[in-house]
N, C-alpha and C positions, 0 to 999 in steps of 0.2 A: 888895025885892031882898034876898036873904039871902047871907051870906058863908059859904063852906065851905072845909074843908081835907080833902083826899082823899089816901089813901095808895095807891101803886101798887107792886106787887112781882111779880117773875117769876124763876123758876129754870130756865126752858126757853126756848131761843131768845130770851134776855133782850134783846139789843140790837135785835131786830126787834119783839118783843111790847110793850115799854114804849112806844116811840114810836107804835106803832099804837093802843094804848089811849089815849094822850094825844090823838091826832087824833080818835078816836071820841068822847072826852069833849068835845072842842072843838065837836062838832056839837050837843051838848045843853046845855052850860053856857058861860058867859063866863069863860074862863081869864084870870086876872090875871097869874099867873106860876107857873112850875114850878121847883123846885129842881134843881140838877144831880143826876144819878142817881149813886148810890154802890153799890159792891159790898159785900155783907155775908155772913157765915157763916150757914148755916142754923140755925134753932131747931127742935128736936124734929121732925126730918125724917129719914126712912129714907135719903134721898139726901144726898150730900155736895156737891151742885152749889151753887155760889154764887148768891145772890140779887142782883138789881139792883133797888134801891129808889129811890122818888122821891115827893116830896110836891107836890101841886097846890093852889094857892089860886085860888078862883073865886067868882063871883057867880052866883046863879040865882034864878028865880022858882018853881022846882019845890020841893015839900015834901021833907023828909028821906026819907019812905017812897017817894015817887016816884023820887028819886035812887037809893036802894038797889035798887029794882026794876030801874031802867035799868042800874045797874052789873052786876047779875047777868045781865041779858040780854047785855051786852057780853062778859062772861066766857064765857057759853055760845057766842056767835057766834065767839069766838076759839078755841074748842075745849076749854074747861075741862070736865072730866067728873068725877063722883064716883070713878070707877075710877082715873083718874090721880091724883086727890087722895090716895087711899089708898096709892098707890105713892110719894107724895112729889113728884110732878111738878105744878108750878104754872106753867101757861102765863101766866096773869095773875090777879092778885088785886087787886081794887079795893074799898077800904073807905072809908066816910065816917067820918072822925075827928072832925070838928066841924061843926056846923050852927049858925050864929050863935054863941051862947054855950053851947050844949049839946054836951058831949063824948060820944063813942061809943068802943067798943073800948078800954076803960080800961087793960087790960093792955098794949096796944100803946104807950100814952103813956110807959110805963116802959122801953121797949126803947131800948138805946143809939143805934141808928141813927135812931130817930124824934127823939130829943133832938138828935142831930147835925144832922139835916136841918132841924129847926125853927130852928136857928141860922144857916142858910145863906141 
């Protein structure tokens, strides 16, 4: 069983999309806990809509590649498209931040909201 940390973010229908993504994740991994969701300012986005961000701590038998593939599938089924991404619309973004001791998305680890959520 591997331990993972997952980042969830949304700037569109945030209060509906984050809980929906969390429920869908719960169907494929064993969620240990989720942090409270926090509102943050956008980074490098053409839109000025606030993001709702949350971290999820979970256990899984799936590999990092399998998880990433499933996360992309969840994003697509929730309506994420390349066109909306170009416009700055993020219905849901699901990123694997850590798989056991291996970290991913290294720039994200430096973002203030990630540091804040790691302490919650």
